[in-house]
C-alpha positions in Angstrom: -45.8 -33.6 23.4 -44.8 -30.0 23.0 -41.2 -30.8 23.9 -41.1 -33.7 21.4 -42.6 -31.4 18.7 -39.9 -28.8 19.4 -37.3 -31.5 19.3 -38.6 -32.8 15.9 -38.6 -29.2 14.5 -35.0 -28.7 15.7 -33.9 -32.0 14.2 -35.6 -31.2 10.9 -33.8 -27.8 10.8 -30.5 -29.4 11.6 -31.0 -31.9 8.8 -31.9 -29.1 6.4 -28.8 -27.1 7.5 -26.6 -30.2 7.0 -28.1 -30.8 3.6 -27.7 -27.1 2.6 -24.0 -27.0 3.7 -23.3 -30.4 2.1 -24.7 -29.2 -1.2 -22.6 -26.1 -1.1 -19.5 -28.1 -0.3 -20.1 -30.6 -3.1 -20.6 -27.8 -5.6 -17.5 -25.9 -4.5 -14.4 -26.2 -6.7 -11.2 -24.3 -7.4 -11.2 -23.3 -11.0 -8.1 -24.5 -12.8 -5.8 -22.5 -15.0 -4.9 -23.9 -18.4 -1.6 -22.1 -18.3 1.2 -24.7 -18.3 3.2 -24.9 -15.1 6.4 -25.0 -17.1 7.0 -21.3 -16.7 9.8 -21.4 -14.2 10.1 -17.7 -14.0 6.8 -17.3 -12.2 7.0 -18.6 -8.7 4.3 -18.7 -6.0 4.6 -18.2 -2.3 3.0 -17.0 1.0 4.1 -14.0 3.1 3.6 -13.2 6.8 3.3 -16.2 9.1 4.2 -17.1 12.7 5.9 -20.2 14.1 6.6 -21.5 17.6 9.3 -18.9 17.8 6.6 -16.4 18.6 2.8 -17.0 18.7 2.4 -19.6 16.0 1.5 -23.3 16.5 4.2 -25.1 14.4 8.0 -25.2 14.0 9.4 -23.7 10.8 10.3 -27.2 9.6 6.7 -28.4 9.8 5.5 -25.2 8.2 7.8 -25.8 5.3 6.5 -29.3 4.9 2.9 -28.0 4.8 4.0 -25.4 2.2 5.6 -28.1 0.1 2.3 -30.1 0.2 0.5 -26.9 -0.9 3.0 -26.6 -3.9 4.5 -23.3 -2.8 7.9 -22.3 -4.0 8.7 -20.0 -1.0 7.4 -18.8 2.3 8.3 -15.8 4.4 8.2 -16.2 8.2 7.6 -13.0 10.2 7.7 -14.0 13.9 7.3 -11.2 16.4 10.5 -9.6 17.7 12.8 -6.7 17.3 14.1 -8.7 15.4 13.3 -12.4 16.2 16.8 -14.0 15.9 15.6 -17.6 16.3 13.2 -17.1 13.4 16.0 -15.6 11.2 18.2 -18.6 11.9 15.5 -21.0 10.6 16.0 -19.9 7.0 17.1 -22.3 4.2 15.8 -24.8 1.7 13.4 -27.2 3.5 11.2 -29.8 1.9 12.0 -28.2 -1.5 10.6 -24.9 -0.3 12.6 -21.7 0.0 12.1 -20.6 3.7 12.8 -17.0 4.3 12.4 -15.0 7.5 12.0 -11.5 8.6 10.3 -10.1 11.7 7.1 -8.4 12.7 8.0 -5.3 14.7 5.8 -3.6 17.2 6.5 0.1 16.7 5.0 3.4 17.7 2.5 3.5 14.9 1.4 -0.2 15.0 2.9 -3.3 13.4 5.2 -3.5 10.5 7.1 -6.4 9.0 10.8 -6.0 8.2 12.3 -8.2 5.4 15.7 -8.8 3.8 17.8 -7.0 6.5 21.1 -8.0 7.9 20.4 -8.8 11.6 21.4 -5.9 13.9 23.5 -6.2 17.0 21.0 -4.2 19.0 17.2 -4.2 18.8 15.5 -1.9 16.3 14.0 1.3 17.6 10.4 1.3 18.8 9.8 4.5 16.9 8.2 3.5 13.5 10.2 5.9 11.3 13.5 5.2 13.0 12.9 1.5 12.8 12.1 1.7 9.1 15.3 3.7 8.5 17.3 1.2 10.5 15.9 -1.7 8.5 16.7 0.1 5.2 20.3 0.9 6.5 20.8 -2.8 7.0 19.7 -3.6 3.4 16.1 -4.4 4.1 12.6 -2.9 3.5 9.4 -2.6 5.6 5.7 -3.3 5.1 2.8 -1.8 7.1 0.9 -4.8 8.5 -2.9 -5.1 8.9 -3.3 -1.3 8.9 -7.0 -1.2 10.0 -7.3 -4.2 12.4 -5.8 -5.7 15.5 -3.2 -3.0 16.2 -4.3 -0.3 13.7 -1.6 1.9 12.1 -1.5 5.6 12.9 -0.6 7.4 9.7 2.3 9.7 9.5 5.1 10.1 6.9 4.8 7.2 4.6 8.0 7.5 2.6 9.8 5.2 5.0 7.8 2.1 4.0 7.8 0.1 0.8 4.7 -2.0 1.2 1.1 -2.2 2.6 -0.9 -5.2 3.4 -4.2 -4.9 1.4 -5.6 -8.3 2.6 -4.7 -10.0 5.8 -6.3 -13.3 6.7 -6.0 -12.9 10.4 -7.9 -9.6 10.2 -10.5 -11.4 8.0 -11.0 -14.1 10.5 -11.5 -11.6 13.4 -13.8 -9.4 11.4 -16.1 -12.0 9.8 -16.1 -14.7 12.5 -19.7 -14.2 13.8 -21.3 -13.6 10.4 -19.5 -16.7 9.1 -20.7 -19.1 11.8 -23.0 -21.0 9.4 -20.0 -21.9 7.3 -17.5 -22.7 10.1 -18.3 -26.5 10.2 -16.9 -26.6 6.7 -13.4 -25.9 8.2 -13.4 -29.6 9.2 -14.1 -30.8 5.6 -13.2 -28.1 3.1 -11.5 -25.2 5.1 -10.8 -23.2 1.9 -14.6 -22.9 1.3 -15.2 -21.4 4.8 -12.2 -19.1 4.4 -13.4 -17.8 1.0 -16.8 -17.1 2.5 -15.1 -14.8 5.1 -13.1 -12.7 2.6 -14.5 -9.2 2.5 -13.8 -6.3 0.1 -10.8 -4.5 1.5 -12.2 -1.0 0.8 -10.3 1.0 3.4 -7.0 -0.7 2.5 -7.4 -0.2 -1.2 -8.4 3.4 -0.8 -5.4 4.1 1.4 -3.1 2.3 -1.0 -4.3 4.4 -4.0 -3.9 7.5 -1.9 -0.4 6.7 -0.9 0.6 5.9 -4.5 -0.3 9.5 -5.5 2.9 10.5 -3.7 5.3 7.5 -3.8 5.6 3.9 -4.9 4.0 1.6 -2.4 3.5 -2.1 -3.2 0.4 -4.1 -2.1 0.6 -7.5 -0.3 -1.8 -10.4 0.4 -0.7 -11.6 3.9 -1.7 -15.0 5.3 -0.7 -13.9 8.9 -1.0 -17.6 9.8 -0.7 -18.7 13.4 -2.5 -22.0 12.7 -4.6 -23.3 9.7 -1.4 -23.1 7.7 -2.5 -25.5 4.9 -5.8 -23.7 3.9 -4.3 -20.3 4.3 -1.4 -21.2 2.0 -4.1 -22.0 -0.6 -6.1 -18.8 0.1 -3.7 -15.9 -0.3 -0.6 -16.0 -2.5 2.0 -13.8 -4.0 3.0 -14.5 -7.6 6.5 -13.3 -8.5 7.8 -12.9 -12.0 11.6 -13.5 -11.8 14.1 -12.5 -14.5 15.6 -16.1 -14.3 14.4 -19.4 -12.8 14.7 -19.7 -9.1 18.2 -20.7 -8.2 19.0 -23.9 -6.1 21.6 -21.8 -4.2 19.9 -20.4 -1.1 21.6 -17.0 -1.0 21.0 -16.4 -4.7 17.3 -17.6 -4.5 16.8 -15.4 -1.4 18.1 -12.3 -3.3 15.9 -13.2 -6.3 12.7 -13.2 -4.2 13.5 -10.1 -2.1 14.6 -8.1 -5.1 11.4 -9.0 -7.0 9.3 -7.9 -3.9 11.4 -4.8 -3.4 10.7 -3.8 -7.0 7.0 -4.6 -6.9 7.2 -7.2 -9.7 4.5 -9.4 -8.4 0.8 -9.7 -8.2 -1.6 -11.1 -5.5 -4.2 -13.8 -5.9 -6.8 -15.7 -4.0 -5.8 -19.0 -5.4 -8.3 -21.0 -3.4 -11.0 -19.6 -5.6 -9.1 -20.1 -8.9 -5.6 -20.7 -10.0 -4.1 -17.4 -11.1 -0.8 -18.5 -12.7 -0.4 -16.9 -16.1 -1.8 -13.5 -15.4 0.3 -10.6 -16.7 0.3 -6.8 -16.6 2.9 -4.8 -18.4 3.3 -1.7 -20.6 5.2 -0.6 -23.7 6.5 2.8 -24.7 8.0 2.4 -28.2 10.2 -0.7 -27.9 10.7 -0.4 -24.1 8.8 -2.9 -21.9 7.7 -1.7 -18.5 6.8 -4.2 -15.8 4.7 -4.0 -12.6 6.3 -1.8 -10.0 8.2 0.3 -12.5 8.1 4.1 -13.1 8.2 5.5 -16.6 8.3 9.1 -17.8 5.3 9.9 -20.0 6.9 11.8 -22.9 5.0 9.7 -25.5 2.0 7.4 -25.5 2.2 4.2 -23.5 0.2 1.1 -24.2 -0.9 -1.0 -21.2 -1.3 -4.7 -21.7 -3.3 -7.2 -19.5 -3.3 -10.9 -20.1 -5.7 -13.2 -18.2 -5.5 -16.5 -20.2 -8.3 -18.3 -18.2 -11.1 -20.3 -19.7 -13.5 -19.5 -16.8 -15.5 -16.3 -16.6 -13.8 -13.3 -15.2 -13.8 -9.5 -15.6 -10.7 -7.4 -15.8 -10.8 -3.9 -14.2 -8.1 -1.4 -15.2 -7.8 1.2 -12.4 -6.3 4.6 -12.7 -5.6 6.6 -9.6 -8.1 4.5 -7.7 -10.9 4.8 -10.3 -12.0 2.0 -12.7 -11.5 3.2 -16.3 -12.1 0.0 -18.2 -13.9 -3.3 -17.7 -13.5 -6.3 -20.0 -14.3 -10.1 -20.0 -11.6 -10.8 -22.6 -8.5 -12.8 -22.0 -6.2 -10.1 -23.4 -6.7 -6.4 -23.7 -4.6 -3.3 -24.5 -5.2 0.3 -23.6 -3.3 3.3 -24.9 -2.9 6.3 -22.6 -1.2 9.6 -22.4 -2.5 10.3 -18.9 0.0 10.3 -16.0 -0.8 8.5 -12.8 -0.9 5.1 -11.1 -2.3 2.2 -13.1 -3.2 -1.2 -11.6 -5.4 -4.2 -12.3 -8.1 -6.1 -10.5 -9.7 -9.3 -11.8 -13.0 -10.5 -10.5 -14.4 -14.0 -10.9 -17.7 -14.3 -12.7 -18.2 -18.0 -12.0 -20.1 -19.5 -9.1 -17.7 -19.3 -6.2 -17.9 -18.8 -2.4 -15.8 -15.6 -3.0 -18.0 -12.5 -2.8 -18.7 -11.0 -6.2 -17.1 -7.7 -5.4 -13.9 -9.1 -4.0 -11.0 -9.0 -6.5 -9.6 -12.5 -7.2 -6.3 -10.9 -8.5 -4.8 -7.6 -7.6 -1.7 -6.5 -9.5 0.9 -4.1 -8.3 0.9 -0.7 -10.2 2.7 0.7 -13.1 3.6 4.4 -12.5 3.4 6.9 -15.4 5.0 10.1 -14.4 4.5 13.5 -16.1 7.6 15.0 -17.6 8.5 18.2 -15.8 9.7 21.0 -18.0 
């Protein structure tokens, strides 16, 4: 009798768990943007993923097909290597998606991704600073990967690197796996829900990013770091690029457009599985001059910062100056006049019911840098 009673209790608990999870999945939705998709100058893509050419599960052609189904405009493969020549050879237009390729390098300080470089005849150095210089000498730029997880980065001179991963999904999965066990069955039904529950506030990454930006211009990246689960990860973390002209159908031209936009920091990051972010903007004006994300402007007269978040659902805009929040607003459009030098960036938090933790920014912009005029 006691065994039967225990069995009945376990079955009842299982049914309650199934009911609880089912209710959460039924209520889950991705909030939709009302911004028309006709703006061809804003493109969306995913950065940092692995194929069968290193430790990924799928061929680049299949990854491109999945990216097309996820409505991405571009993807950037970063298979391990020094560099990975097979990965580099897989670039091109595939399934209507611009497939670009760099490499993830294992160097003396940890891992970094190298993008936009002309392939070298000999391997890159294993010394981090030398490798970054070699990448730059061949027309490319480098990004510090997952700085506080897996292979943690040992900090030294940062002027050699142009980017820092502020969210990395592989790191998220490793860190939050045990605490997210109650939500893991959702991976079979609505994987985006389970992944959103795992995303944690990247406190150390953001703190380090703000610290680095006190000395130089470093751009922040959301990295899918996908080895499998490509489809839900492509919906989870995205880069939104603002191009000067619509994306070209010519591969080389389109490749240059994407890389030059990343190189200049003219993009923002978004967790699109929680809500569509297309339409967000952050810019500044000094007199008649317009300053975009990633740009540096001398502060010899007042500058007005503008933030546009044209979304019907509840959100809160945070304007951040040198790592500290100086303004919060639920409005769709705000402006802020300043004469204070420093690094300004934006975080937007969702205020609707969502699996995303309330303190995790849904959108993180790249900075605008206001520099003091030296006499």
